[in-house]
TIKOL-20324 format. One record per residue (C-alpha): y, x negated, z negated; residue in three letters; chain. Coordinates in Angstrom, 3 decimals. Example, Ala and Ser with C-alpha at 12.3 -4.5 7.8 and 13.67 -1.06 7.14 Angstrom:
<rs>
<yy=-4.500; xx=-12.300; zz=-7.800; type=ALA; mol=A>
<yy=-1.060; xx=-13.670; zz=-7.140; type=SER; mol=A>
</rs>
This chain:
<rs>
<yy=60.623; xx=28.896; zz=-69.593; type=MET; mol=A>
<yy=62.448; xx=29.359; zz=-72.885; type=SER; mol=A>
<yy=60.501; xx=29.936; zz=-76.054; type=GLU; mol=A>
<yy=61.566; xx=33.578; zz=-76.435; type=VAL; mol=A>
<yy=59.752; xx=34.464; zz=-73.223; type=GLU; mol=A>
<yy=56.220; xx=33.669; zz=-74.401; type=VAL; mol=A>
<yy=54.308; xx=36.943; zz=-74.715; type=ARG; mol=A>
<yy=50.766; xx=36.767; zz=-76.040; type=VAL; mol=A>
<yy=47.795; xx=39.153; zz=-75.920; type=VAL; mol=A>
<yy=44.932; xx=38.617; zz=-78.377; type=LEU; mol=A>
<yy=41.346; xx=39.656; zz=-77.561; type=VAL; mol=A>
<yy=38.588; xx=39.583; zz=-80.184; type=ASP; mol=A>
<yy=35.836; xx=42.034; zz=-81.087; type=ASP; mol=A>
<yy=36.671; xx=41.744; zz=-84.812; type=HIS; mol=A>
<yy=39.850; xx=43.511; zz=-85.909; type=SER; mol=A>
<yy=40.115; xx=41.312; zz=-89.015; type=VAL; mol=A>
<yy=40.273; xx=38.237; zz=-86.754; type=VAL; mol=A>
<yy=42.994; xx=39.853; zz=-84.664; type=LEU; mol=A>
<yy=45.000; xx=40.577; zz=-87.796; type=THR; mol=A>
<yy=44.594; xx=36.990; zz=-88.973; type=GLY; mol=A>
<yy=45.682; xx=35.568; zz=-85.618; type=LEU; mol=A>
<yy=48.683; xx=37.860; zz=-85.481; type=GLU; mol=A>
<yy=49.664; xx=36.749; zz=-88.988; type=HIS; mol=A>
<yy=49.279; xx=33.081; zz=-88.019; type=ALA; mol=A>
<yy=51.670; xx=33.543; zz=-85.096; type=LEU; mol=A>
<yy=54.230; xx=35.924; zz=-86.590; type=LYS; mol=A>
<yy=56.524; xx=33.186; zz=-87.912; type=ASP; mol=A>
<yy=56.229; xx=30.977; zz=-84.834; type=GLU; mol=A>
<yy=59.590; xx=30.926; zz=-83.104; type=GLU; mol=A>
<yy=59.488; xx=32.164; zz=-79.526; type=GLY; mol=A>
<yy=55.927; xx=33.521; zz=-79.661; type=LEU; mol=A>
<yy=55.478; xx=37.277; zz=-79.602; type=GLN; mol=A>
<yy=52.135; xx=39.076; zz=-79.874; type=VAL; mol=A>
<yy=52.551; xx=41.996; zz=-77.489; type=THR; mol=A>
<yy=49.016; xx=43.383; zz=-77.598; type=GLY; mol=A>
<yy=45.693; xx=43.195; zz=-79.419; type=MET; mol=A>
<yy=42.391; xx=44.612; zz=-78.158; type=VAL; mol=A>
<yy=38.754; xx=44.307; zz=-79.172; type=THR; mol=A>
<yy=36.977; xx=44.027; zz=-75.810; type=SER; mol=A>
<yy=37.239; xx=42.590; zz=-72.343; type=GLY; mol=A>
<yy=37.170; xx=46.096; zz=-70.913; type=GLU; mol=A>
<yy=40.339; xx=46.907; zz=-72.868; type=GLU; mol=A>
<yy=41.965; xx=43.567; zz=-72.107; type=ALA; mol=A>
<yy=41.825; xx=43.886; zz=-68.323; type=ILE; mol=A>
<yy=44.015; xx=47.009; zz=-67.909; type=PRO; mol=A>
<yy=46.334; xx=45.897; zz=-70.727; type=LEU; mol=A>
<yy=46.970; xx=42.526; zz=-69.109; type=VAL; mol=A>
<yy=47.354; xx=44.108; zz=-65.680; type=LYS; mol=A>
<yy=49.949; xx=46.533; zz=-67.034; type=LYS; mol=A>
<yy=51.933; xx=44.334; zz=-69.435; type=THR; mol=A>
<yy=51.643; xx=40.920; zz=-67.711; type=ARG; mol=A>
<yy=51.654; xx=38.633; zz=-70.775; type=PRO; mol=A>
<yy=52.217; xx=34.911; zz=-70.397; type=ASP; mol=A>
<yy=49.145; xx=33.915; zz=-72.422; type=VAL; mol=A>
<yy=45.852; xx=35.594; zz=-73.340; type=VAL; mol=A>
<yy=43.818; xx=34.281; zz=-76.270; type=VAL; mol=A>
<yy=40.246; xx=35.308; zz=-75.546; type=LEU; mol=A>
<yy=37.210; xx=35.409; zz=-77.834; type=ASP; mol=A>
<yy=34.304; xx=33.861; zz=-75.943; type=MET; mol=A>
<yy=31.546; xx=35.503; zz=-77.983; type=ARG; mol=A>
<yy=32.033; xx=39.269; zz=-77.663; type=MET; mol=A>
<yy=28.486; xx=40.662; zz=-77.915; type=PRO; mol=A>
<yy=29.116; xx=44.053; zz=-76.307; type=HIS; mol=A>
<yy=30.357; xx=44.654; zz=-72.778; type=GLY; mol=A>
<yy=32.056; xx=41.869; zz=-70.853; type=LEU; mol=A>
<yy=31.735; xx=38.360; zz=-72.244; type=SER; mol=A>
<yy=34.731; xx=36.101; zz=-72.666; type=GLY; mol=A>
<yy=33.869; xx=34.177; zz=-69.506; type=THR; mol=A>
<yy=33.363; xx=37.362; zz=-67.480; type=GLU; mol=A>
<yy=36.689; xx=38.710; zz=-68.722; type=THR; mol=A>
<yy=38.377; xx=35.413; zz=-67.885; type=ALA; mol=A>
<yy=37.103; xx=35.547; zz=-64.301; type=ARG; mol=A>
<yy=38.656; xx=38.985; zz=-63.821; type=VAL; mol=A>
<yy=41.980; xx=38.024; zz=-65.414; type=LEU; mol=A>
<yy=42.182; xx=34.862; zz=-63.318; type=LEU; mol=A>
<yy=41.700; xx=36.927; zz=-60.146; type=SER; mol=A>
<yy=45.042; xx=38.688; zz=-60.727; type=PHE; mol=A>
<yy=48.147; xx=37.677; zz=-58.819; type=ASP; mol=A>
<yy=50.118; xx=35.360; zz=-61.124; type=ASN; mol=A>
<yy=47.419; xx=35.413; zz=-63.830; type=PRO; mol=A>
<yy=48.220; xx=34.618; zz=-67.457; type=PRO; mol=A>
<yy=47.343; xx=31.262; zz=-68.973; type=ALA; mol=A>
<yy=44.037; xx=31.634; zz=-70.823; type=LEU; mol=A>
<yy=42.976; xx=30.123; zz=-74.132; type=ILE; mol=A>
<yy=39.337; xx=30.489; zz=-75.146; type=GLY; mol=A>
<yy=38.435; xx=30.767; zz=-78.797; type=MET; mol=A>
<yy=35.227; xx=30.960; zz=-80.819; type=SER; mol=A>
<yy=33.809; xx=30.082; zz=-84.217; type=HIS; mol=A>
<yy=30.477; xx=29.042; zz=-82.662; type=SER; mol=A>
<yy=30.039; xx=28.072; zz=-79.033; type=VAL; mol=A>
<yy=28.012; xx=25.421; zz=-77.173; type=PRO; mol=A>
<yy=29.931; xx=22.726; zz=-75.367; type=GLY; mol=A>
<yy=28.711; xx=23.827; zz=-71.943; type=TYR; mol=A>
<yy=30.437; xx=27.201; zz=-72.403; type=GLU; mol=A>
<yy=33.720; xx=25.455; zz=-73.174; type=ILE; mol=A>
<yy=33.319; xx=23.367; zz=-70.027; type=MET; mol=A>
<yy=32.524; xx=26.423; zz=-67.924; type=GLU; mol=A>
<yy=35.596; xx=28.238; zz=-69.265; type=PHE; mol=A>
<yy=37.814; xx=25.276; zz=-68.397; type=LEU; mol=A>
<yy=36.114; xx=24.855; zz=-65.020; type=ARG; mol=A>
<yy=36.894; xx=28.396; zz=-63.891; type=ILE; mol=A>
<yy=40.560; xx=28.074; zz=-64.814; type=GLY; mol=A>
<yy=41.012; xx=28.387; zz=-68.574; type=GLY; mol=A>
<yy=43.690; xx=26.004; zz=-69.813; type=LEU; mol=A>
<yy=42.974; xx=25.813; zz=-73.523; type=GLY; mol=A>
<yy=40.251; xx=26.073; zz=-76.119; type=PHE; mol=A>
<yy=40.569; xx=26.364; zz=-79.891; type=VAL; mol=A>
<yy=37.852; xx=26.800; zz=-82.489; type=MET; mol=A>
<yy=38.505; xx=29.864; zz=-84.612; type=GLN; mol=A>
<yy=38.345; xx=28.000; zz=-87.920; type=GLU; mol=A>
<yy=41.309; xx=25.795; zz=-86.919; type=VAL; mol=A>
<yy=43.360; xx=28.476; zz=-85.184; type=ALA; mol=A>
<yy=45.990; xx=28.385; zz=-87.943; type=ASP; mol=A>
<yy=46.560; xx=24.707; zz=-87.172; type=THR; mol=A>
<yy=46.251; xx=24.563; zz=-83.397; type=HIS; mol=A>
<yy=46.779; xx=27.981; zz=-81.794; type=LEU; mol=A>
<yy=50.589; xx=27.945; zz=-81.599; type=ALA; mol=A>
<yy=50.539; xx=24.442; zz=-80.126; type=THR; mol=A>
<yy=47.876; xx=25.517; zz=-77.635; type=ALA; mol=A>
<yy=49.951; xx=28.511; zz=-76.538; type=ILE; mol=A>
<yy=53.059; xx=26.404; zz=-76.008; type=ARG; mol=A>
<yy=51.030; xx=23.856; zz=-74.048; type=SER; mol=A>
<yy=49.239; xx=26.226; zz=-71.687; type=VAL; mol=A>
<yy=52.353; xx=28.249; zz=-70.915; type=VAL; mol=A>
<yy=53.767; xx=24.997; zz=-69.517; type=ARG; mol=A>
<yy=50.638; xx=24.574; zz=-67.418; type=GLY; mol=A>
<yy=49.216; xx=21.854; zz=-69.662; type=GLU; mol=A>
<yy=45.647; xx=21.781; zz=-70.951; type=ARG; mol=A>
<yy=45.022; xx=21.897; zz=-74.705; type=PHE; mol=A>
<yy=41.548; xx=21.488; zz=-76.197; type=VAL; mol=A>
<yy=41.373; xx=21.100; zz=-79.969; type=CYS; mol=A>
<yy=39.523; xx=18.047; zz=-81.364; type=PRO; mol=A>
<yy=36.538; xx=20.090; zz=-82.573; type=ALA; mol=A>
<yy=36.117; xx=21.575; zz=-79.086; type=SER; mol=A>
<yy=36.435; xx=18.136; zz=-77.503; type=GLN; mol=A>
<yy=33.578; xx=16.943; zz=-79.733; type=LYS; mol=A>
<yy=31.340; xx=19.796; zz=-78.583; type=LEU; mol=A>
<yy=32.099; xx=19.016; zz=-74.945; type=VAL; mol=A>
<yy=31.306; xx=15.325; zz=-75.471; type=ALA; mol=A>
<yy=27.992; xx=16.226; zz=-77.120; type=GLU; mol=A>
<yy=27.104; xx=18.545; zz=-74.235; type=ALA; mol=A>
<yy=27.861; xx=15.830; zz=-71.684; type=LYS; mol=A>
<yy=25.678; xx=13.403; zz=-73.607; type=GLU; mol=A>
<yy=22.851; xx=15.960; zz=-73.687; type=ARG; mol=A>
<yy=23.227; xx=16.339; zz=-69.901; type=TRP; mol=A>
<yy=22.858; xx=12.586; zz=-69.454; type=ARG; mol=A>
<yy=19.918; xx=12.385; zz=-71.854; type=GLN; mol=A>
<yy=18.056; xx=15.014; zz=-69.844; type=LEU; mol=A>
<yy=18.702; xx=13.024; zz=-66.675; type=GLY; mol=A>
<yy=20.572; xx=15.675; zz=-64.688; type=TYR; mol=A>
<yy=22.991; xx=13.089; zz=-63.304; type=HIS; mol=A>
<yy=20.068; xx=11.948; zz=-61.099; type=GLN; mol=A>
<yy=19.776; xx=15.293; zz=-59.304; type=LEU; mol=A>
<yy=21.347; xx=16.187; zz=-55.976; type=THR; mol=A>
<yy=23.477; xx=19.322; zz=-55.618; type=LEU; mol=A>
<yy=20.604; xx=21.064; zz=-53.820; type=ALA; mol=A>
<yy=18.239; xx=20.167; zz=-56.667; type=GLU; mol=A>
<yy=20.731; xx=21.440; zz=-59.247; type=LEU; mol=A>
<yy=20.964; xx=24.749; zz=-57.385; type=GLU; mol=A>
<yy=17.173; xx=25.058; zz=-57.316; type=ILE; mol=A>
<yy=17.054; xx=24.196; zz=-61.015; type=LEU; mol=A>
<yy=19.677; xx=26.860; zz=-61.795; type=ALA; mol=A>
<yy=17.683; xx=29.505; zz=-59.977; type=GLY; mol=A>
<yy=14.447; xx=28.404; zz=-61.642; type=HIS; mol=A>
<yy=16.018; xx=28.448; zz=-65.109; type=ALA; mol=A>
<yy=17.471; xx=31.909; zz=-64.483; type=SER; mol=A>
<yy=13.980; xx=33.267; zz=-63.856; type=GLY; mol=A>
<yy=13.566; xx=33.271; zz=-60.075; type=LEU; mol=A>
<yy=10.042; xx=32.632; zz=-58.807; type=ASP; mol=A>
<yy=9.437; xx=30.326; zz=-55.837; type=ARG; mol=A>
<yy=9.803; xx=33.103; zz=-53.295; type=MET; mol=A>
<yy=13.042; xx=34.160; zz=-54.955; type=GLY; mol=A>
<yy=14.278; xx=30.575; zz=-54.932; type=LEU; mol=A>
<yy=13.558; xx=30.342; zz=-51.205; type=ALA; mol=A>
<yy=15.614; xx=33.492; zz=-50.577; type=GLU; mol=A>
<yy=18.364; xx=32.286; zz=-52.941; type=PHE; mol=A>
<yy=18.748; xx=29.015; zz=-51.030; type=ARG; mol=A>
<yy=17.753; xx=30.399; zz=-47.595; type=ASN; mol=A>
<yy=15.046; xx=27.759; zz=-47.230; type=ILE; mol=A>
<yy=11.268; xx=27.731; zz=-46.812; type=LYS; mol=A>
<yy=9.069; xx=28.125; zz=-49.876; type=GLN; mol=A>
<yy=7.433; xx=24.800; zz=-49.038; type=SER; mol=A>
<yy=10.866; xx=23.160; zz=-49.350; type=THR; mol=A>
<yy=11.304; xx=24.805; zz=-52.750; type=VAL; mol=A>
<yy=7.960; xx=23.332; zz=-53.813; type=ASN; mol=A>
<yy=9.110; xx=19.862; zz=-52.765; type=VAL; mol=A>
<yy=12.417; xx=20.248; zz=-54.618; type=HIS; mol=A>
<yy=10.720; xx=21.388; zz=-57.834; type=LEU; mol=A>
<yy=8.196; xx=18.555; zz=-57.663; type=ALA; mol=A>
<yy=10.990; xx=16.027; zz=-57.139; type=ASN; mol=A>
<yy=13.010; xx=17.494; zz=-60.013; type=ILE; mol=A>
<yy=10.070; xx=17.335; zz=-62.418; type=GLN; mol=A>
<yy=9.338; xx=13.764; zz=-61.370; type=GLN; mol=A>
<yy=12.956; xx=12.610; zz=-61.759; type=LYS; mol=A>
<yy=13.318; xx=14.284; zz=-65.151; type=LEU; mol=A>
<yy=9.813; xx=13.367; zz=-66.328; type=ARG; mol=A>
<yy=9.085; xx=16.964; zz=-67.284; type=VAL; mol=A>
<yy=5.466; xx=18.047; zz=-67.056; type=SER; mol=A>
<yy=5.714; xx=21.852; zz=-66.956; type=THR; mol=A>
<yy=7.956; xx=24.418; zz=-65.207; type=PRO; mol=A>
<yy=8.485; xx=26.199; zz=-68.533; type=VAL; mol=A>
<yy=9.889; xx=23.081; zz=-70.208; type=GLN; mol=A>
<yy=12.019; xx=22.440; zz=-67.131; type=LEU; mol=A>
<yy=13.610; xx=25.879; zz=-67.519; type=ALA; mol=A>
<yy=14.059; xx=25.572; zz=-71.290; type=LEU; mol=A>
<yy=15.780; xx=22.189; zz=-71.021; type=ASP; mol=A>
<yy=18.084; xx=23.454; zz=-68.281; type=ALA; mol=A>
<yy=19.105; xx=26.532; zz=-70.235; type=ARG; mol=A>
<yy=19.879; xx=24.381; zz=-73.283; type=SER; mol=A>
<yy=22.867; xx=22.961; zz=-71.377; type=VAL; mol=A>
<yy=23.830; xx=26.192; zz=-69.645; type=GLY; mol=A>
<yy=22.112; xx=25.746; zz=-66.297; type=ILE; mol=A>
<yy=20.774; xx=29.100; zz=-65.187; type=GLY; mol=A>
<yy=22.215; xx=31.013; zz=-68.139; type=VAL; mol=A>
<yy=24.311; xx=33.049; zz=-65.710; type=SER; mol=A>
<yy=23.233; xx=31.343; zz=-62.473; type=MET; mol=A>
<yy=25.945; xx=28.808; zz=-63.229; type=GLY; mol=A>
<yy=25.536; xx=25.139; zz=-62.402; type=LEU; mol=A>
<yy=28.156; xx=23.535; zz=-64.633; type=ASN; mol=A>
<yy=28.400; xx=20.723; zz=-62.094; type=ILE; mol=A>
<yy=31.321; xx=19.333; zz=-64.092; type=THR; mol=A>
<yy=28.737; xx=17.753; zz=-66.406; type=PHE; mol=A>
<yy=27.821; xx=15.284; zz=-63.685; type=SER; mol=A>
<yy=31.319; xx=13.832; zz=-63.585; type=ALA; mol=A>
</rs>
């Protein structure tokens, strides 16, 4: 692909951020901003209609679809665009989840002027680009995962933990996993023993601190 072919759509709920990103890219040879929208709901039909090469997606849009939810829809398209996540404040587990589902790049908003053009050129070639600040957040999240002891859990235990942290009671967990409630009780007891956590409430709070159960997601990539 030659440089003149790289068409970019920007998605952020703040118009001033969109203007700043457009300005940062306007003098970059071969990169053309072909659309700017302020929500995931607007991004989906725009991308479907215009078929850009790259979408730069704000991960923290407070209204409507989140960045991750929007990414899942865009990645379901035939020949989806390369996706770059962006945020000024995001936990490492969200970066990992975005990359796990198919995002190719991640750039912190405060360093977009420095890294965004490079990220776009990388992902359009199918290469991953994660800026150093984002890499640091991911490393910290992985360390938190290890500190909490989640590497000790089996996949079945992680699934039970995700359901528990998302708010399911024991009956709901049994239905979620299609197992007996007595088996759920055994799993939860084993999890608490392995993690040395004394109460179900603390078990849920710790899990949610690294993204488990936030959206019924497991973030199994942390165990790697």
